[in-house]
C-alpha positions, 0 to 999 in steps of 0.5 A: 257932278254927282257922286255915286251913293257908294262913294265914302266921299257922300258920307263924309263931307257933311261930319268932316267939313261941313259940321266942324264949320257949323261948330264954330258958327255955334260959339257966336250964334247958336240957334242959328248954327242948330238950325243950319245942323238940324236942316242940313242933316236932314236934307243929307240924310234924305238926299245923300251926296247932297253935301258933296254937290253944295260944296263942289258947287261953292268950289266951282263958283270960287274957280278953285282947284281941289282935290276934294279926296285928299282934303277930306282925308287931312281933315279927318285928322284935325277934327274931334270926334262928333257924338255920333261916332261915340258910344256913351256906354260907361263900360271899359270895352266901349270906351276902348272902342271909341279910342281905336275908332278915332285912333284909326281915323287920325292915322288914316288922315296922315296918308297924303302928308306921308305917302311921298316918303317911303320909309315913313309911309310904311311905318304908318301902313304898320301902325294902320294895320295894327290899329285895324286889329285892335279895333276888331278885337274891340267890336269883339268885346263890345258885342258880348253886351248885345242882347238880342240875336238880330243886334249880333248879327247887325253888328256881325255883318258891319264887321265883315264889311270893314274886314273886306274894306281892309282887304281892299285898302292892302290891295290898293297899297300893293297897287300904288307901290307898282303903279304909284296912284296916290288918289286910289289910296286916298279913296280907299282910306276914306271907305275905311273911315267911313266903315269905321263910322258904320260900325260905330253907329251900329254899336250905338244903335244896338247897345245904348237901348240896353 
């Protein structure tokens, strides 16, 4: 099975599942871990979905039953933020953006454990809405540091895509309370995580050259 390129799972298997494993390996054999990271990241970049296919192949060989969507969402909450999704700029706005992006992803990662407890989940939904607003406010602050019109336009486009994704997430929650399909909520949450990562990558590329 190959995931479509628009699936957030395509983009998250490597940073959420494989990279943390390689980070642990690095403590034992830094050379081997670095070689694997370089190779896997290059293959994943040129063939989006390779990491997913690789992991699912291992799962099938082991004859395991795994909900990869739910698992990725849970795992997101237990890993530190990678340098790929962190701005190195020292200004307060950039450091706040790092915190707000990581905070949103941490809150979203709690969904699988809380979705069946209505009272707790409703409180989590409020936290998510607040975290989304705070992230968008901080993205606006950061955008003022971008000099080039094309750079500002690129970040504005990413922001619009994030807002659309947030609205889809909200609609998915409404459907969940009507129909009880948790899987669609998990997928939508992963989309939000991916769009958050896209914003961070865009910020890094458009501001760390300044």
